[in-house]
C-alpha positions as CSV (number, residue, x, y, z in Angstrom):
1,M,-25.5,52.2,20.1
2,S,-23.1,49.7,21.6
3,S,-25.5,46.9,21.0
4,D,-25.5,47.9,17.3
5,K,-21.7,47.7,17.2
6,G,-21.7,44.2,18.7
7,K,-24.3,43.1,16.2
8,D,-22.3,44.5,13.3
9,T,-19.1,42.9,14.5
10,A,-20.8,39.5,15.0
11,E,-22.5,39.7,11.6
12,G,-19.2,40.8,10.0
13,S,-17.3,37.9,11.5
14,S,-19.9,35.4,10.4
15,R,-19.9,36.8,6.9
16,S,-16.1,36.6,6.6
17,T,-16.2,33.0,7.9
18,A,-18.7,32.1,5.3
19,A,-16.7,33.7,2.6
20,T,-13.5,31.8,3.6
21,D,-15.4,28.5,3.8
22,Q,-16.5,28.9,0.2
23,Q,-13.0,29.7,-1.0
24,Q,-11.2,26.7,0.5
25,P,-11.3,23.7,-1.7
26,A,-12.1,20.3,-0.2
27,P,-9.0,18.5,1.1
28,L,-7.5,16.0,-1.3
29,S,-7.9,12.3,-0.7
30,R,-4.8,10.3,0.3
31,Y,-4.7,8.9,-3.3
32,E,-5.0,12.3,-4.9
33,S,-2.3,13.8,-2.6
34,Q,0.1,11.0,-3.4
35,K,-0.7,11.3,-7.1
36,R,0.1,15.0,-7.1
37,R,3.3,14.4,-5.1
38,D,4.4,11.6,-7.5
39,W,3.6,13.8,-10.5
40,N,5.6,16.7,-9.1
41,T,8.5,14.4,-8.3
42,F,8.6,13.0,-11.9
43,R,8.5,16.5,-13.4
44,Q,11.3,17.6,-11.1
45,Y,13.3,14.5,-12.2
46,L,12.8,15.5,-15.8
47,R,13.9,19.1,-15.1
48,N,17.1,17.8,-13.3
49,Q,18.2,15.8,-16.4
50,R,21.1,17.2,-18.4
51,P,19.8,18.6,-20.7
52,P,16.4,19.1,-19.1
53,V,13.6,17.1,-20.7
54,S,10.2,18.7,-21.3
55,L,7.1,16.7,-20.4
56,S,6.0,16.6,-24.0
57,R,9.4,14.9,-25.0
58,S,9.4,12.4,-22.1
59,H,9.7,8.8,-23.3
60,P,9.2,5.4,-21.7
61,N,13.0,5.3,-21.2
62,H,12.8,8.3,-19.0
63,V,10.1,6.6,-16.9
64,I,12.3,3.5,-16.6
65,D,15.3,5.6,-15.6
66,F,13.1,7.4,-13.0
67,L,12.0,4.0,-11.5
68,G,15.7,3.0,-11.3
69,Y,16.5,6.3,-9.6
70,L,13.8,5.6,-7.0
71,D,15.4,2.3,-6.1
72,Q,17.9,4.2,-4.0
73,F,15.0,5.1,-1.6
74,G,13.6,1.5,-1.5
75,K,13.1,-0.5,1.7
76,T,12.8,-4.0,0.2
77,K,15.8,-6.3,0.5
78,V,16.4,-7.9,-3.0
79,H,19.1,-10.6,-2.8
80,L,21.6,-10.8,-5.6
81,Q,22.2,-14.0,-7.6
82,G,25.4,-14.8,-5.7
83,C,24.0,-14.2,-2.3
84,G,23.7,-17.2,0.0
85,F,20.2,-16.0,0.9
86,F,19.0,-15.7,-2.7
87,G,15.5,-17.3,-2.9
88,Q,15.0,-17.5,0.8
89,P,11.8,-15.8,2.1
90,E,13.2,-15.3,5.6
91,P,17.0,-15.2,5.6
92,P,18.6,-16.1,8.9
93,G,21.0,-13.2,8.9
94,P,21.9,-9.9,7.3
95,C,23.6,-9.5,4.0
96,A,25.0,-6.7,1.8
97,C,22.3,-7.0,-0.9
98,P,20.7,-3.7,-2.0
99,L,17.4,-2.3,-0.8
100,K,15.1,-1.5,-3.7
101,Q,11.6,-0.4,-4.4
102,A,9.1,-3.2,-4.1
103,W,7.4,-4.2,-7.3
104,G,3.9,-3.5,-5.9
105,S,5.0,0.1,-5.0
106,L,6.4,0.7,-8.5
107,D,3.2,-0.8,-10.1
108,A,1.0,1.5,-8.0
109,L,3.3,4.5,-8.8
110,I,2.9,3.9,-12.5
111,G,-0.9,3.7,-12.1
112,R,-0.9,7.1,-10.4
113,L,1.4,8.7,-12.9
114,R,-0.5,7.3,-15.8
115,A,-3.7,8.9,-14.5
116,A,-1.9,12.2,-13.6
117,Y,-0.4,12.4,-17.1
118,E,-3.9,12.4,-18.7
119,E,-5.4,14.7,-16.0
120,N,-2.7,17.2,-16.8
121,G,-3.6,17.3,-20.5
122,G,-1.6,14.5,-21.9
123,L,-3.2,12.3,-24.6
124,P,-3.7,8.6,-23.8
125,E,-1.9,7.7,-27.1
126,T,1.2,9.5,-26.0
127,N,1.2,8.5,-22.3
128,P,4.7,7.2,-21.6
129,F,3.4,5.5,-18.4
130,A,1.0,3.3,-20.5
131,S,3.7,2.0,-22.8
132,G,4.3,-1.7,-23.4
133,A,7.9,-1.1,-22.4
134,I,6.8,-0.1,-18.9
135,R,4.6,-3.2,-18.5
136,I,7.5,-5.4,-19.6
137,Y,9.9,-3.6,-17.2
138,L,7.4,-4.0,-14.3
139,R,7.0,-7.7,-15.1
140,E,10.7,-8.2,-15.1
141,V,11.1,-6.4,-11.8
142,R,8.3,-8.6,-10.3
143,D,9.8,-11.8,-11.6
144,S,13.3,-11.0,-10.4
145,Q,12.0,-10.0,-7.0
146,V,10.0,-13.2,-6.7
147,K,13.1,-15.3,-7.5
148,A,15.4,-13.2,-5.2
149,R,13.1,-13.1,-2.2
150,G,11.6,-16.6,-2.6
151,I,8.1,-15.2,-2.2
152,P,5.8,-16.4,-5.0
153,Y,3.6,-13.8,-6.7
154,K,-0.1,-14.9,-6.7
155,K,-2.2,-13.2,-9.3
156,K,-5.6,-12.3,-8.1
157,K,-8.4,-13.9,-10.1
158,K,-10.8,-11.4,-11.7
159,K,-14.5,-12.0,-10.9
160,N,-16.7,-12.4,-13.9
161,P,-19.2,-9.5,-13.6
162,L,-21.9,-11.6,-15.3
163,M,-21.6,-14.4,-12.8
164,K,-21.5,-11.9,-10.0
165,A,-24.9,-10.4,-11.2
166,I,-26.5,-13.8,-11.6
167,A,-25.3,-14.9,-8.2
168,S,-26.5,-11.7,-6.5
169,S,-30.0,-12.0,-8.1
170,S,-30.3,-15.6,-7.2
171,G,-29.4,-15.1,-3.5
172,F,-26.3,-17.3,-3.6
173,P,-23.1,-15.8,-2.2
174,V,-20.4,-15.0,-4.7
175,Q,-17.1,-16.7,-4.0
């Protein structure tokens, strides 16, 4: 009798473990977690506006304002035009210039928010993160940071997929 009880308990515990394994979703990737966090932060930003802005009424100007709001949490020193270190990649001393979000961080953020908008039911045609105004804003931020920090931006060349296929079939390495 006691051996039956132990058997039932063991079977019961294995059944409950199997049931909980099936209910738990797979953990999100780092990218997916960050995308969800960014999406929730943007939605909270819209709710905190006076008056609150619904997602369906969000506009590229709200996105640009959000990016400006995020600058206060930045860690990249961006020298102002009148600063003695303006244009120097490695300034010899400290200055009072503001810390801002780096252009690359903003660009990646917009990419994640653009994807999140459509994953949450938004239409590509109405995606405020895909607007030309956002691309222009990001380009202006990049250019101003390049000048202010003295670190040139080097655009990565895209590899031609046709040339890549030809090279891989011929056995020559792709450069």
